[in-house]
N, C-alpha and C positions, 0 to 999 in steps of 0.2 A: 769298708765294712759293711753291714747288710744295713737296709733302710725300716725293715718289717720280717718278722718273723713270727710264724704258726706255731703256737704250744699244744702238740694233738694229746693233751692228756687234762687233767682236772684235778679239783680238789689243792691240797698242799703244796703240791710241786709246782703246780700251775701259777701260784702265787709266788714262790720262790724264784723262780724263773722270771716271773712279772718284772720283780725287783730288782734283779739283774738289767735285763734287757733296760729298765727305763734308767739306771745308772749308767749306762753305755748309752744312752741316746737312740735308742733302737726301739721303735715301735711294737705292740705286741696285739697278736690274734689270738683268742680264747676260742677253743671250742664247746659245746656243751649239749646237754640232753634237755630234756622239760622238767626232769626232778633234781637237776641243779641249775636252773639258770638264775636263780636268786643267791648264787655262792660268790664271797669276796672276788674268785679269780674271774668271773664274768664281768664284775662293776670295774675291776682294776683294769680291765684289757683296754685298750683303744679301739678296739674293734671284737665283735663277737659272731661267731657263726655255729648255726645248729650241729650237732653233731651227728655224723651218719659216715660210717668207717670207710664204706666207698667212695666218700664225697669228699673228705678231707684235701685229697689233692687237689679236687676242682676247687674248694674252698680256699686253698693257698694262691692257684692261678689266679682266681676272682677279685679276690685282697690285696693282690701283689705282693705275695711274701714272697722272700727270696729263698727261705730257709725254712726247715721245720724241726722245732725237739721235740722229741719224742718223751720228756721226762723219764719215768722211771716204769710204765706202766707196760700194757702189752705189747705196744707196738715199739718199743726201744728195741725189742731183740726180734723184732717180725723182719724176717729177710727179704719178703716180696714188698712189704712196703717199703722198705729202705730201699730196695729195686727200684720201685714205682717213683720215688722221689727222684731217682739218679735218672729214669727214663726221662723224666720231665722238667730237666735242669733246675731243679730245687735241690739245694743242699741239707742234707739228713744230718741233724746236730748229732752226728757220734759217729762208732765207725763204718764203713763202706760195707756194702750185703754180704760180699767175700767175706770178710772176716768174723762177721755176725753168723755167718753160716760153718764157717773153720771152725769157730769157737763152741757153735751152738751144739755140734754131736760130739758127744764125748769121746768117742772113739778114734776122732780125727785131732781131737785137742790133745788126746795122748801121745799121736804121732809126730803134733808139733812139739811138743814138750821134751820128746825123747830126741828129736833133732837140736833142740836147745840144750841138751844135758841138763833138765832138769829133774832133779831126784821124783820117781816115779814107783807105785806100788806095784809090787808083780801082777800082771796081768796080761788079758790076750787081746787080739782085735776083736771083729765081729765073729760070732760064730756060726758052723754050718748048719748047727744041730744040737740035742742035749747027747747026744754019743760025743761028739768032741767036746762038747762042757765038762763030762766026767773026766775024761783024759786031762784036760787043762788043770782042771781042778785037784788032781792026783800031785801033779806038778808044781803046783802053786802052793797047796797045803791048805786044809782047812782051818778055820773059817772062811770061807768067800763069800762077795757079793755078788749077786749076778743082776745087771743094771745096764737098761734102756739106753741107748746111746742119744736117743733127742729126749726132749722135756727137763722139766727141774720139779724143785719142791719136795722131792723124797718118791714122786709116784714112779714106779715101775723101778723100785729097789728091794731086793729080797736079801738076807742073811742067810746064807746055809752053814749048819755045824757039820754037816756029813753029805754022803752020796745021795742019802735017800733024799733028803731036804731038796737036793740040788733038782733032782727028778721031777719032784711034786711040784717044786716053783717055777721051772721051765717056761711049759708053755702059759701058765698062769700070767710071768711077768711079760712074753713077746705079744699075749690076747693085750694087756694095760696098755703095752707101748704103741701098741697098732690103733686100738681105739681112741688115746687121749692125743697120740702124736702123729698118726698116719706114717710110722716108722716102726717095724717088728725089730729092729737091728738092735741085739742085747750083745753083753760080752761079760767078763769075768775080773772081779779084782779082788788083791785080795784085802781081808775085814781085819782093820785094828779095833781091838774092843777096848782102849782108854785113849782116846784122841781127840784134842780140842780143834775146831775150824779157827784159822787165821786167816784174814784179808789184808792183801796189800794193796794198796792202793796206785794204780799205775794212770800214768798219761804219756801217749806219743803223739808225737806230730808228723806234719809231712813231709818234714824234712830229716826225718830217720831217728831223732832225738825223742829219748824215752827217760820221764823223771820218774820215781817213785817216791809216793809221799806218803810213809810210813804202813806200819799193820796196826787193825783195830784189836787189838791185845795184845798191851802193855806188857804179861805179864810174862811172854815168853821169850826164852832165851834164843840164840844163833838167829837173831832178826837179820843182822847183814847178810848171811848165805840165804836168807829168803828174798831181801833185796835183790840180790844179785840175780837170784834164779828167774824173779817176775822181770826184772829188767832184760835178760837172757831171751826170754819168750816173747815179750813184747817187739823185740828189735829182729828177733827170726822171723817174726809173722808180718814186720812192718806194721805193726797197729797203730792206729791212731785214734787220738780221744780218751774220753775217760774209761778205765776200764777197772776190773777187780780181779787179782789172779787169788783163788782159795786154797790154802793148804790145808794136809790134816800133819798134825803135830804129835807125833807118838810121844806121851809122857816119860813110860818107860825106858825108851831106847834113846831119847832127846833127839829123835830124827824127824826132818819133815819130807811130806810129800803132796808131790801135785795135785789135785782133784779137779779143777777147772777154773772157766775164765768166766766172769758176766761180763759182758761186754756193752757194759750201761752203767749211768750214775745210779749209785746204791741208795736205798734210804737213808742210811747212814753216812752218807757223805759229810753232812755238816759236822761230825765231830774231827774230821780230819783236817777240815776249814778252819775252826776253830784252833787248833794246835798246830798247824803249820801256817797259819795266817795267808789262805789262799782264796778265792772263788774259784771252784771248777766248772762251776756254770760258765763263767766268763772266759775261762779256758777252751772250753768247749765251742762257743761261739765265735772266739777268735780261731780257732785251730780251724772251723766248717769255712771260715771266712780268709782261710791263707794268713792270716796276719800274727800266726804264733811261734814266735822263734826264742832260743836261748834257753828252752825249759830244762835241759840238761844243767846248765850252768845255776839254776837255782838252788838255794842252799836250804835243804828240806832237813831244819833241825826245829825238832819239837818245844813246844813252851805251854808248858802246865799239863792240865788232864780236862779233858774235856765226858760228861754224859749226856747219852739221849735218850727219852722217855719217849713213847709212842701213846697218846690219847685215844682210847678207842671208845665209840660206843657200844657198849658190851656188859652183859652181868656177870660178873665173877663168881659170883654165889650160886648163881646159875650155871655150870659148866662153860662160862665164857659166853651165852649165848647172845648175838648181835642183837642192839635195839633199835628202835625207831621211833619218830615222833618230832613234834617243836621244842625248838630250844627258846626257853622262856628269857633266857640272861646268860651272859657267858663274861667271865672275865678270868685273863690270864696274868699272871705276875711278870712287871715288868724286869725282874733279876733275871731273864731267860731270853734268849733268843728264841722267837717263837714262830712258826711256819705252820699256818692253817687258814682253812677257806669257810671256817663257821663263821657267825654272826648272831646274834639276837633275832629272833624270832623265824630262821630259818629251819625248814622239814626236813629232816635227816632219813632220807630213803632206805629201803632195806633191800636196793638194788645196788648197792654198790661197796665196794671193802668199807668196813665200819671206822677207819682212822679218822679222826677229826683232827688231829694235831701233833707235831713234835714239837717238844719243849727242850731244848738244850741248852747246856749249863758249860763254863768255861772256869777254872781255876787253877791256882799254883802249883798246887797238888790235889790228890784223890779223897783225902778226908776233907779239904776244904770243898770241892767240887760236890761230895756227897753232901754236907751240911747244905751247900747252896741247892741242891737239888729239892732237897725235903724241904726248904723254905717256899719253893717255887711252886711244889706240887701243894702246901698248906695254902698257898696264897690263891691258889689258881681254883675256881667254881665255874661248875655247868652247871644249868638250871632246867629242867623240863625233860630231861633224859636221863637214865642207867649209863654213867662210865664205867672206866676202870682206875678213876685216880686215885680211891682209897687203895685199892690192891697197888698201884705206884707206891 
């Protein structure tokens, strides 16, 4: 096992990883900027180094950290960063750089899904131009989506109801993809009007074992088929560490289709941990250290219901505008699992994502989980800045 792990992230996820490392007897190194030098993740760490992305590798080497955990931030799916860790004999706690690259490009993710016999929406490979797009869209049938192969967050996606909209959108999507992700590659995919996103939690190890740990949408039927598809995809790609396979579920036809793979820990991983009694961060660290075996024997039996809310520094009345300022006092309910980086007198900067905390509850069923969360939200108080607690 590692003696020291550097956490290449900040905020609530850094605190959450620190707790697991402490439980495992592993020392932690926190990275920070001037804006969050007083946050809990800096105070709780065994060591702290000033944040500069170009110097994180050097910081790991200087502090003797054998591994880097990227959390779920911008470095967690950064192929170049993962490769640099590998080059410097530092364990990147996550999939290797080739797997991040494979699933980071949507067209190559579709190709591996096809090899794994995972259900796919009708679509194309990378397109050579708008003329090819017109021909392929006629074969697929409108409406279609034109999607950039790189990036995420909905950037570089346009829904086209007909040929005119496709022609009008093509160059724009290519431009957005090039300017945001340095990759102008685009492809087409069939658009499902009424569908929901369903996430299946997966975990693979270096021995070729894969565990599926439920889906984060308990109302969906046919979940056994989703588990099988997600497991097949992970095995076909030799996937290692935590990941999430996202599917689109067509409610009208009761069919599901592969969407993408998130090659990192998800913000919502806590509810999976609560329901299935696992510590995914501990699994990630053990896998990176080569000490995780027998995960296919793990009986993923759900127990009860879990709900997570994200507490943000934002003004819900004014179009969820981010807020900054000093926290005069803060109290979170002891009925919740609280993951936060804030405390009394800390300054909330406008430089970062406005998430202040994640509040997670677990109960025997949905109704009791809802009641418990309402109590948690009523008992939790943050003074000094505007938050979304009332909205939640």
